[in-house]
C-alpha positions in Angstrom: -41.0 88.0 -45.1 -37.7 86.1 -44.6 -37.1 84.4 -41.3 -34.7 81.7 -40.0 -33.8 80.1 -36.7 -31.3 81.9 -34.3 -28.8 79.1 -34.7 -28.6 79.4 -38.5 -28.8 82.8 -40.1 -29.7 83.3 -43.7 -27.3 85.5 -45.7 -28.7 88.1 -48.2 -27.2 90.9 -50.1 -28.8 94.3 -49.4 -29.1 95.1 -53.1 -31.1 91.9 -53.8 -34.2 94.0 -53.0 -33.3 96.9 -55.2 -36.0 96.3 -57.8 -38.8 96.1 -55.2 -39.8 99.8 -55.6 -43.3 99.2 -54.2 -42.3 97.2 -51.2 -44.0 98.6 -48.1 -43.7 95.9 -45.4 -40.5 94.0 -44.8 -39.6 91.4 -42.1 -36.1 90.0 -42.0 -35.6 88.0 -38.8 -32.1 86.5 -38.2 -31.0 87.5 -41.6 -27.4 88.6 -42.3 -27.4 91.5 -44.7 -24.2 92.2 -46.7 -23.3 95.1 -48.9 -24.5 98.7 -49.3 -28.0 99.8 -48.5 -27.9 102.5 -51.1 -30.4 100.8 -53.4 -32.6 99.4 -50.6 -36.3 100.0 -51.2 -37.0 103.7 -50.2 -40.8 103.3 -49.9 -40.7 101.0 -46.8 -43.3 101.9 -44.2 -42.8 99.0 -41.8 -39.4 97.2 -41.1 -38.8 94.4 -38.7 -35.3 93.1 -38.3 -35.0 90.9 -35.2 -31.6 89.2 -34.7 -30.0 91.9 -36.9 -26.3 91.0 -37.3 -25.1 94.6 -36.8 -25.0 96.4 -33.4 -26.2 99.6 -35.0 -28.5 100.7 -37.7 -26.6 101.1 -41.0 -26.0 104.7 -41.8 -27.1 104.3 -45.4 -30.3 102.4 -44.6 -33.1 104.6 -46.1 -35.6 105.3 -43.3 -37.1 108.6 -44.3 -40.6 107.1 -45.0 -40.6 104.5 -42.2 -43.7 104.5 -40.0 -42.8 101.5 -37.8 -39.4 100.1 -36.9 -39.1 96.9 -34.9 -35.5 95.9 -34.1 -33.3 94.4 -31.5 -30.1 96.4 -31.3 -27.1 96.8 -29.0 -26.4 100.5 -29.8 -28.8 103.3 -30.7 -27.0 106.3 -32.1 -28.7 109.6 -32.3 -30.7 109.1 -35.5 -31.1 111.5 -38.3 -34.5 113.1 -38.4 -37.2 110.4 -39.0 -40.2 112.6 -39.5 -42.6 109.8 -40.4 -41.7 107.3 -37.6 -44.6 106.6 -35.3 -43.7 103.2 -33.8 -40.3 102.3 -32.3 -40.2 98.8 -30.8 -36.9 97.7 -29.4 -38.1 95.1 -26.9 -35.6 92.6 -25.5 -32.7 94.5 -27.0 -29.3 94.9 -25.4 -29.3 98.7 -25.5 -27.6 100.6 -22.8 -28.7 104.1 -23.7 -31.5 105.6 -25.8 -31.0 109.1 -27.0 -31.9 111.5 -29.8 -35.6 111.8 -29.4 -35.5 115.3 -31.0 -35.1 113.4 -34.3 -38.4 111.6 -33.8 -41.0 114.3 -33.9 -43.9 112.0 -34.9 -43.2 109.2 -32.5 -46.4 107.8 -31.0 -45.3 104.4 -29.5 -42.1 103.7 -27.7 -41.7 100.1 -26.6 -38.5 99.1 -24.7 -40.0 96.2 -22.8 -37.5 93.8 -21.2 -34.4 95.8 -22.3 -32.5 94.5 -19.3 -29.3 96.3 -20.1 -30.9 99.7 -20.4 -29.6 102.2 -17.9 -30.5 105.6 -19.5 -33.3 107.1 -21.5 -32.6 110.7 -22.5 -34.7 113.5 -21.1 -35.3 114.7 -24.6 -38.2 112.3 -24.7 -40.1 115.2 -23.1 -40.1 116.8 -26.5 -42.0 113.9 -28.2 -45.4 115.6 -28.0 -47.1 112.9 -30.1 -46.3 110.0 -27.8 -49.3 107.9 -26.8 -47.8 104.7 -25.5 -44.6 104.2 -23.4 -43.6 100.7 -22.3 -40.5 100.5 -20.0 -41.6 97.4 -18.3 -38.9 95.0 -17.0 -36.1 97.5 -17.7 -34.5 96.2 -14.5 -31.4 98.4 -14.7 -33.2 101.7 -15.6 -32.7 103.6 -12.4 -34.0 107.0 -13.5 -37.2 107.1 -15.5 -36.9 110.4 -17.4 -38.9 113.0 -15.6 -39.5 114.6 -19.0 -42.2 112.0 -19.5 -44.4 114.0 -17.1 -44.5 116.9 -19.6 -46.2 114.8 -22.3 -49.8 115.8 -22.9 -51.0 112.9 -25.0 -49.6 109.8 -23.4 -52.5 107.4 -22.7 -50.6 104.3 -21.5 -47.5 104.1 -19.3 -46.1 100.8 -18.2 -43.3 100.7 -15.6 -43.8 97.1 -14.5 -40.6 95.8 -12.9 -38.7 98.9 -13.8 -36.0 99.8 -11.3 -36.7 103.6 -11.6 -40.4 103.4 -11.0 -40.2 104.1 -7.3 -37.9 107.1 -7.8 -40.2 108.4 -10.5 -43.1 108.4 -8.0 -40.9 109.9 -5.3 -40.2 112.8 -7.6 -43.9 113.3 -8.0 -44.1 113.8 -4.2 -41.9 116.8 -4.4 -43.0 118.4 -7.7 -42.2 122.0 -6.9 -38.5 121.3 -6.0 -38.0 119.3 -9.2 -39.7 121.9 -11.3 -37.0 124.4 -10.2 -34.1 122.0 -10.8 -31.7 123.3 -13.5 -30.8 119.8 -14.7 -34.4 118.9 -15.7 -36.3 122.1 -15.6 -36.1 122.5 -19.3 -38.5 119.5 -19.6 -40.7 120.0 -16.7 -44.2 121.7 -16.6 -44.2 125.0 -14.7 -47.0 124.2 -12.3 -47.4 121.3 -9.9 -50.9 120.5 -11.1 -49.7 119.9 -14.7 -46.9 117.7 -13.5 -48.6 114.4 -14.0 -49.7 113.1 -17.4 -53.1 114.7 -18.0 -54.3 112.3 -20.8 -53.1 109.1 -19.1 -55.7 106.3 -19.2 -53.6 103.3 -18.2 -50.8 103.2 -15.6 -49.1 99.9 -14.7 -46.7 99.7 -11.8 -46.6 96.0 -11.2 -43.8 94.4 -9.2 -41.9 97.6 -8.3 -41.5 97.1 -4.5 -43.7 100.1 -3.9 -44.9 100.7 -0.3 -47.7 103.1 0.7 -45.0 105.8 1.3 -43.8 105.5 -2.3 -47.0 107.2 -3.6 -47.8 110.9 -3.8 -50.8 112.1 -1.8 -52.7 113.2 -4.9 -53.2 111.7 -8.3 -56.1 114.1 -9.2 -54.1 115.7 -12.1 -54.4 112.3 -13.8 -58.1 113.1 -14.3 -58.5 110.7 -17.3 -57.0 107.6 -15.6 -59.3 104.6 -15.9 -56.9 101.6 -15.3 -54.4 101.2 -12.5 -52.3 98.1 -11.9 -50.5 97.9 -8.6 -50.1 94.1 -8.3 -47.1 92.5 -6.6 -46.2 95.5 -4.4 -45.8 95.5 -0.6 -48.6 98.0 0.1 -50.6 97.3 3.2 -53.7 99.4 2.3 -55.1 101.4 -0.6 -52.8 104.4 -1.2 -54.6 107.7 -0.6 -53.8 109.0 -4.0 -56.0 106.3 -5.6 -59.2 107.8 -4.1 -58.5 111.0 -6.0 -58.9 109.3 -9.4 -62.4 110.4 -10.4 -62.7 108.2 -13.5 -61.0 105.0 -12.3 -62.7 101.8 -13.5 -60.1 99.1 -13.2 -58.0 98.6 -10.1 -55.8 95.5 -9.7 -54.0 95.0 -6.4 -53.6 91.2 -6.8 -50.6 89.4 -5.3 -50.0 92.3 -2.8 -49.1 89.9 0.0 -49.1 92.6 2.7 -52.4 94.2 1.8 -54.8 94.2 4.7 -57.6 96.5 3.6 -59.1 98.3 0.6 -61.1 101.1 2.0 -63.5 103.2 -0.1 -62.0 103.0 -3.7 -63.4 105.5 -6.1 -67.2 104.9 -6.7 -66.5 104.7 -10.5 -64.8 101.3 -10.0 -66.1 98.5 -12.2 -63.4 95.9 -11.7 -61.4 95.2 -8.6 -58.9 92.4 -8.4 -57.5 91.3 -5.0 -56.5 87.8 -6.0 -53.9 86.2 -3.9 -54.0 88.9 -1.3 -53.6 86.5 1.6 -53.4 89.1 4.3 -56.6 90.9 3.2 -59.1 91.4 6.0 -61.4 94.2 5.0 -62.9 95.9 1.9 -65.4 98.8 2.1 -67.2 100.5 -0.7 -68.8 104.0 -0.8 -72.6 103.9 -0.2 -73.2 105.0 -3.8 -71.6 101.7 -5.0 -74.6 99.7 -3.7 -76.7 98.1 -6.3 -79.0 100.9 -7.5 -82.7 100.2 -6.8 -83.5 100.7 -10.5 -81.3 97.7 -11.4 -83.0 95.5 -8.7 -86.4 96.6 -10.0 -85.4 95.7 -13.6 -84.5 92.2 -12.4 -87.9 91.9 -10.7 -86.2 91.9 -7.3 -88.6 94.3 -5.6 -88.8 93.1 -2.0 -85.3 92.4 -0.7 -85.3 94.8 2.2 -85.5 92.0 4.7 -82.0 90.8 3.7 -80.4 94.2 4.3 -78.8 93.3 7.6 -78.2 89.6 7.0 -74.8 88.2 6.2 -73.6 85.0 4.4 -70.4 83.0 4.6 -69.1 83.2 1.0 -66.4 81.1 -0.7 -65.1 81.6 -4.2 -64.3 78.1 -5.6 -61.7 79.3 -8.2 -59.7 81.3 -5.7 -59.7 78.5 -3.1 -60.0 80.9 -0.2 -62.6 81.4 2.5 -64.2 84.6 3.6 -65.7 86.1 6.7 -69.4 86.7 6.8 -70.5 89.3 4.2 -73.6 91.3 3.7 -75.8 89.8 1.0 -74.1 90.1 -2.4 -75.2 90.2 -6.0 -72.8 88.3 -8.4 -73.1 88.9 -12.1 -71.5 87.1 -15.1 -72.8 86.0 -18.5 -75.8 88.3 -18.0 -76.8 86.1 -15.1 -77.4 87.9 -11.8 -77.4 85.8 -8.6 -77.8 86.2 -4.9 -78.4 84.0 -1.9 -79.8 84.6 1.6 -81.1 82.6 4.6 -84.7 81.5 4.1 -87.1 78.6 4.2 -89.3 79.2 1.0 -89.3 80.7 -2.4 -90.5 84.3 -2.0 -94.1 85.0 -3.1 -93.4 88.5 -4.2 -91.7 87.4 -7.5 -93.9 88.4 -10.4 -95.7 85.8 -12.6 -94.3 83.0 -10.4 -94.7 79.3 -11.0 -93.5 76.9 -8.2 -92.7 73.2 -8.0 -91.6 70.8 -5.3 -88.2 69.2 -6.0 -85.4 70.3 -8.3 -87.1 70.8 -11.7 -90.0 72.7 -13.2 -91.4 73.2 -16.7 -93.7 76.0 -17.9 -95.1 77.4 -21.1 -94.6 81.1 -21.4 -98.0 82.7 -21.4 -97.8 86.4 -21.5 -100.5 88.0 -19.3 -102.8 90.6 -20.8 -101.2 93.4 -18.8 -97.9 92.7 -20.5 -99.1 92.2 -24.1 -97.2 95.3 -25.3 -94.0 94.3 -23.7 -91.2 91.9 -24.5 -89.6 89.2 -22.3 -86.4 90.4 -20.7 -85.6 87.2 -18.9 -86.6 84.9 -16.2 -86.0 84.6 -12.5 -85.1 81.2 -11.1 -85.4 80.6 -7.4 -84.8 77.5 -5.3 -84.3 76.5 -1.7 -81.4 74.4 -0.5 -82.0 72.3 2.6 -79.3 70.1 4.2 -79.0 66.6 5.6 -76.1 67.3 7.9 -73.8 70.1 9.1 -70.6 71.3 7.5 -72.3 71.6 4.1 -72.0 73.9 1.1 -74.7 75.4 -1.1 -73.8 76.0 -4.8 -75.5 77.4 -7.8 -75.7 74.9 -10.7 -78.6 75.4 -13.1 -79.7 74.0 -16.5 -82.2 76.0 -18.6 -83.8 74.4 -21.7 -85.9 76.2 -24.3 -87.6 73.0 -25.5 -89.3 74.9 -28.3 -86.1 76.2 -29.9 -83.9 73.3 -28.7 -81.4 75.6 -26.9 -79.8 74.6 -23.6 -77.7 76.7 -21.2 -75.9 75.1 -18.2 -74.5 77.5 -15.6 -72.0 76.6 -13.0 -71.7 79.4 -10.4 -68.3 79.8 -8.8 -69.7 81.1 -5.5 -70.5 78.7 -2.6 -72.1 79.7 0.7 -71.7 78.0 4.1 -74.9 78.4 6.0 -75.3 78.2 9.8 -76.3 75.0 11.5 -80.0 75.3 11.2 -80.3 77.6 8.1 -81.7 76.7 4.7 -80.5 78.8 1.8 -82.6 80.7 -0.9 -80.9 81.2 -4.2 -82.3 83.8 -6.6 -80.9 84.0 -10.1 -82.0 86.4 -12.9 -81.2 85.2 -16.5 -81.1 88.3 -18.8 -82.0 86.7 -22.1 -81.8 88.4 -25.5 -84.9 89.5 -27.3 -85.1 86.4 -29.4 -84.0 83.8 -26.9 -87.4 83.3 -25.2 -90.8 84.2 -26.7 -94.4 83.9 -25.8 -95.5 80.3 -26.0 -92.1 78.8 -25.6 -91.8 75.8 -23.3 -89.1 76.3 -20.7 -87.6 73.7 -18.5 -85.4 74.5 -15.5 -83.4 71.9 -13.5 -81.3 72.6 -10.4 -78.5 70.1 -10.9 -77.3 68.0 -8.1 -73.8 66.8 -8.4 -73.1 64.0 -5.9 -69.4 65.1 -5.8 -70.2 68.7 -5.1 -73.6 69.2 -3.5 -72.2 68.4 0.0 -75.5 67.1 1.4 -77.6 69.9 -0.1 -81.1 69.0 -1.4 -83.6 71.2 -3.4 -86.8 71.6 -1.4 -88.6 73.6 -4.0 -87.9 75.7 -7.1 -89.7 78.4 -9.1 -89.7 80.3 -12.4 -90.8 83.9 -12.7 -91.0 85.8 -16.0 -89.7 89.4 -16.2 -91.0 91.7 -19.0 -89.4 94.9 -20.4 -91.1 98.1 -19.7 -92.4 100.2 -22.5 -90.3 103.3 -23.7 -92.7 105.6 -21.9 -92.2 103.7 -18.6 -88.5 103.3 -19.0 -86.6 105.9 -21.0 -83.2 104.8 -19.8 -82.4 101.1 -19.4 -80.8 100.4 -16.0 -79.2 97.2 -17.4 -77.6 98.9 -20.4 -74.1 98.5 -18.9 -74.5 94.7 -18.4 -76.1 94.3 -21.9 -72.9 95.9 -23.4 -70.8 92.9 -22.3 -69.8 90.5 -25.0 -70.1 87.1 -23.4 -73.7 87.2 -22.2 -76.9 85.4 -22.9 -78.1 86.7 -26.3 -74.5 87.8 -27.0 -71.4 85.9 -28.3 -71.2 82.6 -26.4 -69.4 80.7 -29.1 -66.4 80.1 -26.8 -68.7 78.2 -24.4 -70.6 76.0 -26.8 -70.1 72.3 -26.5 -70.1 69.7 -29.3 -73.7 68.9 -28.4 -74.7 72.5 -29.1 -75.4 73.2 -25.5 -73.7 76.2 -23.8 -71.7 75.5 -20.6 -71.4 78.8 -18.8 -68.5 78.4 -16.3 -66.2 81.2 -15.2 -63.0 79.3 -15.5 -63.3 79.5 -19.3 -63.5 83.3 -19.0 -60.7 85.8 -18.6 -63.1 88.4 -17.1 -66.7 89.5 -17.2 -67.6 89.1 -13.5 -69.2 91.6 -11.3 -69.8 91.7 -7.6 -72.0 94.4 -6.0 -73.3 94.8 -2.5 -77.0 94.7 -2.1 -76.6 96.9 1.0 -74.8 100.2 1.6 -71.3 98.8 2.4 -69.2 95.8 2.9 -67.9 95.4 6.4 -65.4 92.6 6.3 -63.8 90.7 3.5 -61.0 88.1 3.5 -61.9 86.5 0.2 -60.5 87.8 -3.1 -63.2 89.7 -4.8 -63.6 91.3 -8.2 -65.8 94.3 -8.6 -67.1 95.7 -12.0 
């Protein structure tokens, strides 16, 4: 590797590398190469030459064995056949036109990100059958995204963020049959409308493209494999109809859509929904099948919540700094901790194996009942009641759990507040899904509901409780309803190293995380929502 600053380039003769016959990887950034490339290493597999002094690739540069080429160029002439090239990265280059894809039969990744001078990408890209990733993001002058892309059968990721031609590309999709008969592009188009869209596409990003609802086709169903869709920073006012036809969609991001007023019935497969900074948002509704399944509630030991079905709570997300209307009772999940709150005066008696205490702390020794001797401890339920000294108060989840026996401590700061009505107390219920070795029979467990004078806003803990939850035997439970949540990385019993303090304690607070948060309705639908919610 040889690299220098942009203001001072290193000079090197091309034949200085002539004896490096076994050289496979070469990075020459801001290096001026002089002389002939006739004796340049012919076995190179990866070549990076940012800040290359020439506007074009030297004609005598041996590239027959290259697998990856990473360069910033001003001109891209039609290359000779590069049968081994799989990765072509020309991000931030000053290219105006990219042509000659017929000479790149093995190309898998084309990255032209932030090529702000680019105005043309040749339709011959439709012949690159091996392409898997295409990134044309921030190509702000590329008015026509080649329709030949739609022919590609293996593309899994397409990014058109901030690309001038993204809107036109979608408009063409709205009139597939007429474009299929066009003589100018017909050579590269599929013959039937249903095959028009990329059938293997998993990720589609259309961020910041000035797309309105009218910009989208009515149907995206031919993108049957699509799992991630990013529509942030577009002037849509509701969820485009075509999104509902995506039968495998798991991630939907419509954050920063300032005109968005509603997100109605997204696909039931959604696991993550971001509506952050959607300041006009009034309503979100989910299909009934997206309610928390009874099997999950049963696994948490939450077996008698029918009485909260029709109740609503005023919810506030502390890290989004925005208020909501009243919502049906919700379940929030992060770090393998499941939490909910609802109006109430006392800790519910129906929690299994419950131990209660007046005040804000409780200690117990885990004593497995004889009926559970063949089971393992899955976790604990922590429940407490907030009462208030005055009106205009907030109730917040802030819990410390200590395994005194093993000297492990976890401190959890929930990011959700609730604003109860004038005469309401609030019951918080939180299930901590510990790993198999985190809590064992005989361990002494201490739970404290933390009261921060700066943040409890007049809330006092009237009583608290611990309830132990045991795993069912294999015969009783062939399929674990919590398997999805247990697959997360940053959970209790998982990898929490990023949240460990110098003291050895774990501070579990969402602002440290990039993701890993789940919101689910405990009832069949969500009627009104003005807060910015994320759904897994």
